[in-house]
NUFIVEX-629458 format. One record per atom (N, C-alpha, C, CB): residue in one letter; x, y, z. Coordinates in steps of 0.05 Angstrom, whole numbers, plus 5000, padded with zeros to 4 digits. Glycine has a CB too. Layout:
aXYZ ...
END
This chain:
m506073085607 m503173045602 m501573215622 m502472745606 s499873385611 s498373575628 s496073435642 s497373805611 l495373535665 l493173435681 l490573515667 l493273535710 k488673325665 k486173385651 k483873385671 k485673175629 v482273595669 v479973625687 v477373595670 v479973905701 g475473435679 g473073385664 g470573485677 g472873095659 v468673575661 v466073665671 v463873535653 v465773975670 v461973405666 v459773275651 v457173405658 v459772965658 k455073335643 k452373425649 k451573285676 k450373345627 e450273445693 e449273325718 e446873145712 e448473555737 t446872915726 t444772715721 t442872685745 t446072445716 a443372815767 a441472805789 a438772925781 a442572945815 p436572805788 p433872915780 p433573205788 p431672745793 g432773365769 g432173655774 g434573825776 g430673675798 e437073715773 e439473875776 e440074035751 e441773705784 r440174305754 r440674475731 r443374615732 r438474685728 r444774595754 r447374725757 r449474575741 r448174745787 v451674715737 v454074595724 v456474655742 v454474715695 a458374465742 a460574485761 a462674695754 a461874225763 m462674775729 m464774975721 m463475165701 m467274835709 t463875425706 t462875635688 t465175755671 t461375855703 p464575885649 p466675995633 p468576185648 p465576145610 k467476345665 k469176545680 k471076395698 k467476735696 a470176185712 a471976045731 a474175895717 a470275855748 l473875845691 l475875705675 l478475875674 l474975655647 d478276135678 d480676295679 d482576205701 d479976595683 i481476125723 i483176035746 i484475765738 i481476005771 l482975595725 l484075335718 l486275355697 l481875145707 s485975545679 s487975575658 s490675655670 s487075795637 k490575815692 k493075895705 k494375665720 k492476125725 l492875445725 l493975215738 l495275025719 l491775065754 g495075085693 g496374925673 g494874665667 g499074865681 v492274645672 v490774405667 v489274425640 v488874345690 e488474195630 e486974175605 e484074105613 e488173965585 v482174245602 v479374195610 v477774065587 v477974465617 w476473845595 w474673705576 w471773715587 w475573405573 m469873775569 m467173805577 m465273645559 m466374095578 e463173545571 e461073425555 e459473645542 e459273235572 k458873615516 k457373825502 k454673875515 k456973745473 g454074135518 g451574215531 g451474195561 g449374045520 a453774155573 a453874125603 a452874375617 a456674055612 g453274605606 g452574855620 g449974975610 g454675055617 a448574845591 a446274965578 a443975015598 a445274795556 a443474825615 a441174845634 a441675075654 a440774585649 a444175145658 a444775365677 a444975625663 a447375305691 g444775635636 g444975885621 g447675945609 g444176105639 f449375745607 f452075785595 f452275615570 f454275705616 p452175745546 p452375605521 p455175505516 p451475785498 d455375295499 d457975175492 d459875385480 d457574945472 s458775585466 s460475785452 s462175935473 s458775975436 e461075985497 e462576135517 e464875965528 e460776215540 y464475705529 y466575525538 y468775495516 y465475245545 s467875485491 s469675455469 s471575695468 s468175435442 a470575935475 a472176175475 a474376155496 a470476415479 k474075975516 k476075945537 k477875705531 k474675905564 g477575585508 g479375365500 g478775095511 g482075435510 v476175045517 v475374785527 v475474575504 v472474805538 n476174335511 n476074105493 n473373965497 n478373905498 w472173875475 w469373775476 w469273475473 w467773895455 a467473355488 a466873065486 a463873035480 a467672915513 d463172825466 d460372785458 d458672685481 d460272595435 n459972555500 n458472435523 n460172415548 n457372155515 a458872345570 a460272325595 a462472115595 a458372265618 e461971895581 e463971675579 e466571775568 e462871445563 q466371935547 q468872045535 q470272235554 q468172195509 v468872385570 v470072565589 v471672395610 v467972735604 r470372175619 r471672005639 r474171875627 r469771805650 e474171815602 e476471695589 e478771885587 e475671585561 k478172145584 k480272345580 k481372465606 k479172565563 a479572505625 a480272665649 a481072505673 a477972845656 q482972615689 q483672495714 q482072605737 q486672535720 i481372865735 i479772995756 i476973045744 i480973265765 l474872955758 l472172985749 l470673165769 l470672705747 l469773395759 l468373585775 l465373545773 l469173875767 h463973535795 h461073495796 h459773705815 h460373215805 v457273755809 v455673885830 v454773675849 v453074035817 r453673465839 r452873235855 r454072975844 r449773205857 v455672845859 v456772585851 v454672385857 v459472525867 n453472265837 n451272075842 n451371825826 n448672215837 e453671765813 e453871515799 e456771415798 e452771535770 t457171165794 t459871045795 t460670935768 t459870815815 q458970955748 q459570845722 q462170955710 q457270895703 g463870775701 g466270855686 g468570955704 g465571055667 l468270935730 l470371035748 l472570825752 l469171125775 n474970925757 n477270745763 n479270895780 n478470635737 s481470755785 s483570865803 s484971115792 s485570655810 n484571175767 n485871415755 n484171665760 n486171375725 h481771635771 h479971855774 h480071985802 h477171775767 t479772245803 t479372395828 t476772545824 t481772585834 l474772485841 l472172615839 l471972835861 l469872415843 i470873065853 i470473275872 i467573385868 i472573505868 g466073395890 g463373495889 g461773435914 g461873365865 f459273505914 f457473435936 f456773135934 f454873615936 c456872995957 c456172705956 c454872615982 c458572535951 d454472806001 d453072746026 d454072496040 d450072716020 p456672486045 p457772236057 p456872176085 p460772246056 l456072376101 l455272336128 l452472216130 l455472596144 s450872266109 s448172156108 s448071906090 s446172356098 e449871886071 e449971666052 e452671536051 e449171756024 p453671436074 p456271316075 p456571076057 p456971236103 a454470926052 a454570696035 a455270776006 a451870536035 f454271005997 f454971095970 f457871165969 f453171335962 a458971285990 a461771355990 a463471095988 a462471506016 a462570886002 a463970636000 a463770515972 a462770436021 k461570555959 k461270465931 k463270605913 k458370505922 i463570865917 i465571015901 i468370905907 i465471315908 a468970865933 a471570765941 a472170495927 a471770735971 s470170325924 s470570065913 s471470065884 s467969895915 t471070295870 t471970325842 t474870385841 t470270535828 g476070465864 g478870555865 g479170845862 g480370415843 a476970985855 a477171275851 a477571425878 a474571385838 r478871655876 r479271825899 r476772015900 r481971995897 l475772075924 l473372235927 l473772455948 l471072055935 f473272695939 f473172925957 f470273025959 f475073155947 a469373075984 a466673175989 a466773475995 a465273016011 m465373635979 m465373925984 m463873996010 m464174065960 e462073816019 e460673866044 e462673866068 e458573656049 l464873726065 l466673686088 l468973886088 l467773416087 v469074076070 v471074286071 v470874436098 v470774496048 p472974436114 p472674556141 p472074856141 p475274506157 r470674946160 r469975226162 r472075376177 r467175266176 i474275416163 i476575566173 i476975806154 i479175396176 t478376006164 t478776246148 t480076196121 t480576446164 r482076026121 r483575966096 r481775836075 r485975796102 a479575706084 a477875556066 a475375696058 a477175286078 q475075956065 q472676096060 q471976106030 q472776376071 s473976136013 s473476145985 s472675885973 s475976245970 m472875665989 m472175395980 m469575295992 m474375205986 d468375456010 d466075366026 d463575366009 d465675556050 a463175145994 a460875115976 a458275095991 a461274875958 l458374976015 l455874946031 l454775226037 l456374796057 s456575406045 s455575676051 s454575826027 s457875836064 s455975786004 s455175915979 s452275835972 s457075845956 m451775565973 m449175465965 m447075535987 m449275165961 a447875536012 a445975606033 a444975896030 a447175566061 s446776076022 s446076356018 s443876375996 s448576516009 i444076225975 i442076225954 i439476115965 i442976065930 a439575895980 a437175775991 a435675966009 a437875516006 g437176116026 g435876306044 g434476526029 g437876416062 y435776626008 y434576825991 y432076725977 y436576925969 k432276495965 k429976385950 k427676315968 k430776145933 a428176225992 a426076146011 a424176386016 a427276056037 v425276626018 v423676856023 v421876915999 v425477106030 l422976885975 l421376935951 l419076735949 l423176915926 i419676485956 i417576285956 i415376355976 i418776005962 a416176445999 a414276516020 a412576756011 a415676586046 a413876955999 a412477195990 a410477125968 a414477405979 h411076935951 h409276845930 h406876695942 h410776665910 a407376535962 a405176375974 a403476525993 a406376135987 l404576726007 l403076876027 l400877046015 l404977046043 p398377036026 p396177196015 p396277486025 p393577076022 r398677576031 r399077856041 r401577966026 r399477866071 m401978226028 m404478336017 m406478366040 m403878616004 f408978356033 f411078376053 f411378666065 f413678286042 p411578866048 p412079136059 p409579276069 p413379306038 m410079466088 m407879646096 m407479836073 m408579786123 m404979886066 m404380066044 m402180256052 m403579916018 m402680516048 m400580716054 m399280806028 m401880966069 t396780736025 t395380796000 t392780956005 t394680525985 a391581035984 a388981185986 a386881005998 a388081295959 a387280745996 a385280556007 a385980476035 a385180305989 g387980606047 g388680536074 g391580426076 g386780346086 t392380386100 t395080286105 t395179986107 t396280406130 v396979866092 v397379576093 v399679506112 v397879456064 p399179356133 p401379306152 p403379106140 p400179186178 a405879126150 a407978956140 a407578666150 a410679056149 a408478476134 a408378196141 a410378146164 a408978016117 r409777956180 r411477886203 r412777616197 r409877876230 v415477606197 v416977376189 v418777286212 v418677436164 l418777026218 l420476906238 l422376706223 l418876766260 v424976746227 v426976566215 v428276406237 v429076726199 l427976146236 l429075966256 l431775846246 l427075736263 g433875916259 g436575826250 g437976066237 g436375586231 a440176146248 a441576376237 a444376306227 a441776596258 g444476086212 g446876026197 g446876196172 g447075726190 v448376116152 v448476266127 v445776296114 v450476136107 a444276076112 a441576086100 a439776266115 a440475806097 g439776236142 g437976396158 g438576696157 g438076306186 l441076766158 l441877046157 l441177166130 l444877086163 q441477016109 q440777116083 q437677146081 q441776936060 a436176966093 a433276986093 a432377236108 a432076736106 i433677286131 i433077526147 i433577776130 i434777536173 a435877786118 a436678026102 a434678066079 a439477996091 t433977846065 t432177866042 t429377946051 t431977596027 a428377836073 a425677906083 a425678206091 a424877736106 r427778296103 r427978576111 r427978756086 r430478626127 r429478676065 r429478836040 r426678856028 r431478716020 l425078646032 l422378656021 l420478806039 l421378366017 g421378896062 g419779066079 g418378926102 g417779196063 a418978676107 a417678536129 a418778606156 a417878236124 v417278566177 v418178586204 v419278306211 v415878676224 v421778296217 v423178036219 v424177976247 v425478016199 m423877726255 m424977626280 m426677376274 m422677566301 g428977346287 g430677116283 g431276976308 g433177206269 y431776706306 y432476546329 y434576346322 y429976406341 d436376296341 d438376086338 d439175996366 d440876176322 v439775736369 v440575636395 v443375736403 v440675326395 r444875836383 r447475946389 r447176236396 r449475916364 a447576296422 a447176576431 a449076766418 a447576586461 a451276666408 a453376836396 a452376976370 a455876686390 v450376876358 v449476986332 v447377206336 v448276776314 r446677266361 r444677466367 r445477736354 r444277506397 e447977806357 e448978056346 e448678066315 e451878106353 q449177836302 q448877826273 q445977866265 q449977556262 i444177746279 i441277776273 i440478066276 i439577596291 e441278186298 e440478466303 e441778656284 e441078536332 s444178596275 s445578766256 s444178786229 s448378676252 l442478586223 l440878596198 l438178726202 l440478306189 g437678836225 g435178976230 g432978806240 g434379116205 a433578556248 a431578376259 a431678376289 a431878096247 k429578286301 k429478256330 k430177966337 k426578326342 f431677936359 f432577666367 f430377546385 f435277676382 l429477306379 l427577166396 l429077026418 l425876956379 q428477116443 q429877016466 q428376766477 q430077226488 i429776536478 i428676296489 i430576186510 i428076086466 d429476116533 d431076016555 d431275706553 d429876096582 l433675606548 l434175326546 l435175206572 l436075266523 g434975356593 g435775246619 g438775206622 g434374996624 g440375366608 g443275336610 g444575156590 g443975236637 a442975026572 a444074856551 a445675016531 a441874696537 k447874916522 k449575056503 k448774976475 k452574986508 g448475176458 g447675116430 g449975096411 g445875326421 e452375186418 e454675176400 e455874906398 e456775386409 g456374816373 g457674556368 g460274586354 g455874376352 e461274376341 e463874386327 e463674536301 e464874096322 g465774666293 g465974796267 g464075016262 g465574596246 g462975146284 g461175366281 g458275276276 g462075536258 y457775016276 y455074916272 y453574906299 y455074646259 a450874896297 a449274856321 a449674576332 a446374926316 r449574556358 r449774286370 r446974166372 r451074306398 e446873906369 e444373766372 e443573766401 e444473466362 l441073866407 l440173886435 l438873626444 l438174116437 s438473596469 s437073366480 s434073406475 s437573336511 e432573186477 e429673206472 e428373386492 e428372926474 a429373396517 a428273576537 a428773866529 a429473516565 d431073926518 d431774196509 d429974276486 d434674216501 y429474086467 y427774146445 y424874206454 y427773916424 r423974046474 r421274086484 r420974356497 r420573866505 r422974436513 r422974706525 r422974926504 r425474736544 q424574876483 q424675066461 q421975096447 q426874976440 r420674876441 r418074876427 r415975016443 r417174596420 e415974966470 e413975096487 e414075396486 e414274996516 q416475506486 q416775796486 q416375906458 q419575876496 m417175756438 m416875846410 m413975866402 m418475656391 a412275686413 a409475686406 a408175956411 a407975466422 v409076096432 v407976356438 v408576556416 v409076466465 a411076556406 a411876736385 a410476676358 a414976726381 l409876426353 l408676346328 l405976466324 l408476046326 k404576516345 k401876626343 k401776896329 k400676656371 e404077036328 e404177306316 e405477306289 e405577486335 q406177076277 q407677076252 q405977006228 q409976866254 d406677136206 d405377076180 d407076876165 d404977336163 v409676886168 v411476706154 v413576596174 v412876846130 v414076336172 v416276216187 v418076066167 v415076016209 i420576136168 i422576006152 i424475846170 i424176206134 t424675586166 t426275426184 t428775326169 t424675186195 t431075346182 t433575276169 t435375096187 t435075526162 a434374996209 a435974866229 a436874586219 a434574846255 a439474526220 a440474266212 a442874196229 a441074266182 v443273936233 v445673836246 v447073646226 v445073686273 p449573696218 p450873536197 p450673236202 p453773616195 g449673086182 g449572796184 g447272686200 g452072706195 r445572856210 r443272776227 r440672866215 r443572876256 r438472736225 r435872836217 r435473106229 r433672636227 a434173276214 a433573556223 a431873546248 a432173716201 p432473726267 p430873726292 p428073836286 p432273906313 v426073716300 v423373806297 v422974046315 v421273586304 l422574286303 l422174526318 l419174606320 l423774756306 i417674516300 i414874596299 i413074346297 i414274786274 t411474306317 t409674076317 t407074136304 t409173986347 r405373936300 r402773976288 r401174176305 r401173706287 e401274156332 e399774336349 e400774626345 e400074256379 m403374656342 m404474926338 m403575046311 m407574916339 v403274876291 v402274976265 v399575096268 v402174746244 h397874966285 h395175066289 h395075336305 h393574866305 a397375406317 a397575656331 a398075896312 a399775646352 l398975836288 l399476046269 l396976166258 l401175936245 p396976426251 p394576556239 p393776416213 p395076846234 l391176426207 l390176316182 l391576446158 l387076356181 g392376286139 g393776386115 g396776406118 g392676656109 s397876336141 s400776346145 s402176146128 s401376306175 v404776186125 v406376016108 v408875926124 v407176156082 i409575666122 i412075566133 i413675466109 i411575326153 v416175566107 v418075466086 v420275316101 v419175696068 d420375056097 d422174886112 d424574816095 d420674626122 l426874946100 l429274896085 l430674636093 l431175126088 a429674516115 a430874266123 a429174026113 a430974256154 a427474076093 a425673866083 a427173616075 a424073966060 e429473646061 e430873416051 e432073246074 e433073496032 r432273356098 r433273206121 r431073136141 r435573356134 g428673116131 g426473046149 g424673276157 g427472906173 g425773516156 g424173756161 g424273846190 g421373696154 n424174116194 n424074226220 n421174246230 n425274506220 c419274206211 c416474196218 c415573906217 c414674376200 e414073826236 e413073546238 e411573466213 e411373506263 l410273656200 l408473586178 l409773616150 l406073766179 t412273706149 t413573756124 t413873496108 t416273886129 r413373526081 r413973306063 r415773426041 r411373186051 a418073306037 a420073416018 a418873425990 a422573246018 g419173665978 g418273705950 g415273745948 g419073465934 e413873775970 e410973805969 e410074045985 e409673555979 t407474125980 t406174325996 t403974186012 t405074555979 v404074216038 v402074096056 v400274326068 v403373936079 w397674276067 w395874466080 w394974346107 w393374526062 e395074506128 e394174416154 e392874646169 e396574296171 g390274626173 g388874836188 g389175116176 g389874846216 g389175126149 g389375386135 g392175496133 g387775586149 v394175336141 v397075406139 v398375246117 v398475376167 q399975376101 q401475236080 q404275166091 q401775416054 i405074916087 i407674826096 i409174726071 i407574596117 l411174886062 l412574826037 l415274686044 l413075076021 g415874476030 g418374326034 g420074326009 g417774046043 p421174556001 p422674565976 p425274405978 p423374855969 v426074295956 v428574145955 v430474265934 v428073835948 n433074255939 n435074345921 n434474625910 n435374155898 l434074815927 l433475085919 l435675215902 l432875255943 p438275165908 p440275285891 p439975225861 p443075205900 s438874985855 s438474905827 s436375075814 s437774615826 s434675205830 s432575375818 s433675655810 s430275415838 v436175705818 v437575945810 v440275855797 v438076155834 p440175695776 p442575555767 p444775725757 p441775365746 y444175955746 y446276125734 y448176225756 y444976365719 h447076365775 h448776475796 h449776255815 h447376685811 a448176045820 a449075835837 a451475695825 a446775625841 s451475665798 s453775535784 s456175715786 s452975475755 m455775975783 m457976165784 m459376145812 m457076455779 m457776135833 m458876135860 m460275865865 m456676185881 y458875645858 y459975385863 y462575335847 y457875175856 s462575425822 s464975375806 s467375535817 s464475455777 r466875765829 r469075905842 r470175755866 r468176195850 n468275635881 n469075465904 n470875235894 n466575365919 l469975105873 l471474875862 l474174965852 l469874735840 a474275185838 a476775285827 a478775345849 a476375535809 a477775465871 a479475525894 a480475265907 a477975705915 f478775065908 f479474815919 f481774685903 f477074625921 l481474695876 l483474585858 l486074735861 l482474585829 k485874995862 k488275165865 k489875085889 k487475455866 n488575005910 n489874935935 n491274655933 n487974925958 m490274495913 m491274225912 m493074165888 m488874035910 i492974325868 i494574275844 i497174445845 i492974345818 k499374315844 k501974445844 k503574345820 k503574385871 d504674545805 d506274475781 d504774295762 d508974335790 g502174345759 g500574205740 g499873925748 g502074195714 q500273845773 q499573575782 q498173585809 q502173395784 i496673375816 i495373355842 i497473315864 i493273125842 h497273485884 h499173465906 h497473405931 h500773735911 l497473145938 l495773055960 l497173085987 l494872755956 n497073325997 n498473386022 n496573346046 n499573686022 l496773126059 l494873056081 l495473216106 l494972766087 e497573376106 e497973556129 e496373806126 e500973626131 d495273846102 d493474076097 d490774006107 d493474156066 e489774156126 e487174086139 e484874086118 e486474296160 i484974256098 i482874266078 i482774006062 i483274506059 i485073916053 i485173666038 i484473426055 i487973636026 r485673416079 r485273186097 r482373156105 r486973216121 e481073376112 e478373366123 e476273316101 e477673626137 s476873376076 s474873336055 s475373076039 s474973576036 l477572946044 l478172696030 l476572466042 l481172626031 v474872336026 v473072126035 v474171856028 v470272166023 a475071826003 a475971555993 a478671585979 a473971435974 e480371385984 e483071385972 e484071095972 e485071575988 g485271005949 g486470745948 g484570515953 g488670725968 g482070555944 g480070335947 g478770315974 g481370075941 q479370515992 q478270506019 q476970776026 q480470446039 v474970756043 v473871006055 v475871076077 v470970956067 v476971316075 v479071396094 v478171616114 v481471506079 h475871736109 h474971946127 h473971816153 h472772126114 p475071896176 p474371766202 p471371756208 p475771906224 k469971986203 k467071996210 k465471806192 k466072276208 v466171806166 v464771636147 v465371346152 v465571716118 r467871276159 r468571006166 r466970916191 r471570976172 s466771086210 s465271026235 s462270966228 s465471246255 l461171126211 l458371086203 l457970816189 l457371316185 l459870746172 l459770486158 l459970256178 l461970466138 q461670286197 q462070066217 q459570036234 q464470126234 t458270266241 t455770266256 t453570126241 t454970546264 a453470186215 a451370056197 a451769756196 a451470186170 v454269666194 v454869376193 v454069246219 v457869326187 q454669366241 q453969256268 q450969236272 q455369416290 a449569436260 a446669436263 a445369216247 a445469706254 
END
């Protein structure tokens, strides 16, 4: 009996991506699995049913039928528990470090759950790193949003009516999203400056043609686990904000990307700092869904403060669903390739990739960090 993989329409509000694209199905076919899809699952992302049919997909009229047929369920966002049982293995984004109670709810159905957010950042897992794939899109789109909102043009232009100076852009946080934002702003002709608490990324920022903003944190280390930034103390953040306020006075656009996994985003820009920005400036806060790097950010909204626009976009990868789906489905296909052996799921817990991304198994939350968060919530 062949292993069956299922894909349904995404049900999270505003989600237009699909977990599997026709091209990525080529990888699954080599694994010897059978694919079942809900009709129209890829339409919002720009992939018609006919392209899937050409790859030999089996069709279901609704999500319930997919769950009845498939053992592995692929999602962009796992956001419901309906129809799940111990025969199911779910793979997708589920934000277990921020929503551990939902992970426990999935576990209570008996289903196995893998979180794509928890795939370790190791060399062998680069092809499965969906967080980086989506962050790259978010960084790119953030610059386009800023360019649209800014009452200036990004590039320097020499015209018969005079020379137009280039826009000045500051990117806070030089992870995948930040580096892509720097590269995109540079391509549009802006004068770009980048900052990150991790001194090691200075070379990456400068290699993209941006200037590194030097801030003295008094010896505090910015590097954390897994290549992420470490959460600083409040005193460190205060020192950081004081020095950053000086640089903000010269910026037309500020793009913030700073995040600590499982925590509220650090506040890098206060109300007072917003008032230091030139009239007409734009802040695009990519940490809006985690509380925002700007004190005034409201997720999904545009806030005006002292002539400055503060934009808090949410789920930016969904605004580029075609290519976001292509990238994400390749990440999922690589993840499955690592786990499926001889046409069956091979749950090798000695494999760091499988062990670190496994959240629920056998009716229990098994991931140590998620279990700890649940226990903390009970004690509170």
